[in-house]
C-alpha positions in Angstrom: 321.7 91.6 24.9 319.6 89.3 26.9 318.0 90.2 30.1 319.2 88.2 33.1 316.4 86.8 35.3 316.1 88.6 38.5 317.2 86.6 41.5 314.8 87.0 44.4 315.8 87.2 48.0 314.1 88.1 51.3 313.0 91.6 51.7 313.8 93.5 54.9 310.2 93.4 55.9 310.0 89.6 55.5 313.2 89.2 57.6 311.8 91.5 60.3 308.5 89.6 60.4 310.3 86.2 60.8 312.5 87.7 63.6 309.4 89.1 65.3 307.6 85.8 65.2 310.7 84.0 66.7 310.9 86.5 69.5 307.2 86.2 70.2 307.5 82.4 70.4 310.5 82.7 72.7 308.6 85.0 75.0 305.7 82.6 75.2 307.8 79.4 75.5 310.5 80.5 78.0 308.2 81.0 81.0 306.5 77.7 80.4 309.8 75.9 80.1 311.2 77.6 83.3 308.0 76.7 85.2 308.3 73.1 84.0 312.0 72.9 85.1 311.1 74.3 88.6 308.3 71.8 89.0 310.8 69.0 88.2 313.1 70.4 90.9 310.2 70.5 93.4 309.7 66.8 92.7 313.3 66.3 93.8 312.3 67.8 97.2 309.4 65.4 97.5 311.7 62.5 96.7 314.2 63.6 99.4 311.3 63.9 101.9 310.3 60.2 101.4 312.6 59.1 104.2 311.2 61.7 106.5 307.7 60.3 105.8 308.9 56.8 106.9 310.5 58.3 110.0 307.2 60.0 110.9 305.3 56.7 110.4 307.8 54.9 112.7 307.6 57.6 115.3 303.8 57.4 115.3 303.8 53.6 115.5 306.3 53.1 118.3 307.4 56.5 119.5 310.9 56.1 118.2 313.0 59.3 118.5 313.3 61.1 115.2 317.0 61.7 115.7 317.5 57.9 116.2 315.8 56.9 112.9 316.2 59.8 110.5 319.1 61.9 109.3 318.0 65.0 107.3 319.4 64.9 103.8 322.3 67.2 102.8 321.2 70.5 101.2 321.2 70.5 97.4 321.1 73.2 94.8 317.3 72.8 94.9 316.4 71.8 98.4 317.8 74.0 101.2 316.4 72.0 104.2 313.9 69.3 105.2 312.6 69.4 108.7 310.1 67.3 110.7 308.0 69.1 113.3 306.7 67.1 116.2 304.8 69.3 118.6 304.5 67.8 122.0 301.7 68.4 124.5 303.5 71.4 125.9 303.5 73.2 122.5 307.3 72.9 122.1 308.3 71.9 118.6 311.1 69.5 117.8 313.3 70.2 114.8 314.4 67.5 112.4 317.3 66.6 114.6 315.1 66.2 117.7 316.3 69.3 119.3 313.9 71.4 121.3 313.1 74.6 119.5 310.6 77.2 120.8 310.6 79.9 118.1 309.2 77.7 115.3 305.9 78.4 113.6 303.0 76.3 114.8 302.8 73.0 112.9 300.7 69.9 113.3 302.3 66.8 114.6 304.6 65.1 112.1 304.5 67.8 109.4 307.5 67.8 107.1 308.6 71.2 105.8 310.6 71.2 102.6 312.4 74.5 102.2 313.5 75.2 98.6 316.4 77.4 97.5 315.9 80.8 96.0 316.4 79.3 92.5 312.9 77.9 92.9 311.1 80.7 94.8 311.9 83.8 96.9 312.7 83.2 100.6 309.2 84.1 101.9 307.6 81.8 99.3 309.7 78.7 99.3 308.1 76.2 101.7 306.1 73.1 100.8 304.5 71.3 103.8 303.6 67.6 103.9 300.9 67.0 106.6 300.3 63.5 107.8 296.6 62.5 108.3 295.2 59.3 109.6 292.8 57.8 107.1 289.2 57.8 108.2 287.6 54.5 107.1 284.1 55.8 108.2 284.1 58.6 105.6 284.8 58.2 102.0 286.8 61.0 100.4 287.9 62.1 103.9 291.4 63.4 104.4 291.3 62.0 107.8 292.4 63.2 111.2 295.5 64.8 112.6 298.3 62.4 113.4 298.2 61.7 117.2 301.2 62.5 119.3 301.3 59.3 121.3 301.2 55.6 120.5 298.1 55.1 122.6 296.0 56.9 120.0 297.5 55.4 116.9 297.0 51.8 115.7 299.7 50.7 113.4 297.6 49.4 110.5 295.9 52.8 110.1 297.0 54.3 106.8 298.7 57.7 106.8 297.6 60.0 104.1 300.0 62.8 103.2 298.6 66.2 102.3 300.8 68.3 100.1 300.2 71.9 101.2 301.4 74.8 99.1 300.3 78.5 99.3 297.0 77.4 97.8 296.3 73.8 98.8 293.1 72.0 97.9 290.1 73.1 100.1 289.9 69.7 101.8 293.5 69.9 103.2 293.5 70.9 106.8 297.3 70.8 107.5 299.5 73.9 107.8 299.6 76.0 104.7 302.9 76.3 102.9 304.2 79.3 101.0 305.3 77.8 97.7 303.2 78.8 94.7 300.8 76.0 93.8 301.8 76.3 90.1 305.3 75.1 91.0 304.0 71.9 92.7 303.4 68.6 91.0 299.8 67.8 89.9 299.1 65.5 92.8 299.8 68.4 95.2 297.2 70.6 93.4 294.3 68.1 93.1 
């Protein structure tokens, strides 16, 4: 009688090792992937805010009413709301629709607040604020000055620089601080 060659398979230890490695990789890769997806969705909010930036520029250049030149975008699964705050000389803030609101947090003139859904971040940590600054040609690497409230202090060719303010904005940013985690913002909001 001839001996049959032994067929070899995987041992239980080898299979357990492979499964453990797969689980370890999944635990490492999943948070990175989720963070990447959230950053992409935050970019959607910045894209929706582009029209608000144009409205703020027009308002600064010729004092057009925000309600006349800008309609806030419809809420999406990612972006709950986009508002423009224009604080007048009495300290009253105007909402994105140009309505007088008195219980709003203090914002600088022309700041755009992007409020994300709870899919991106919890309620108290879901605001990204875009702060307009006038470029200061006299200082290199300056983030400029606060946008003036009236046309008399703004000359149209002055460039507007937009600060992207998360919970931890760059040190040079002087606009209102948002509450969104800086790790969820695009690279240009962190630099």
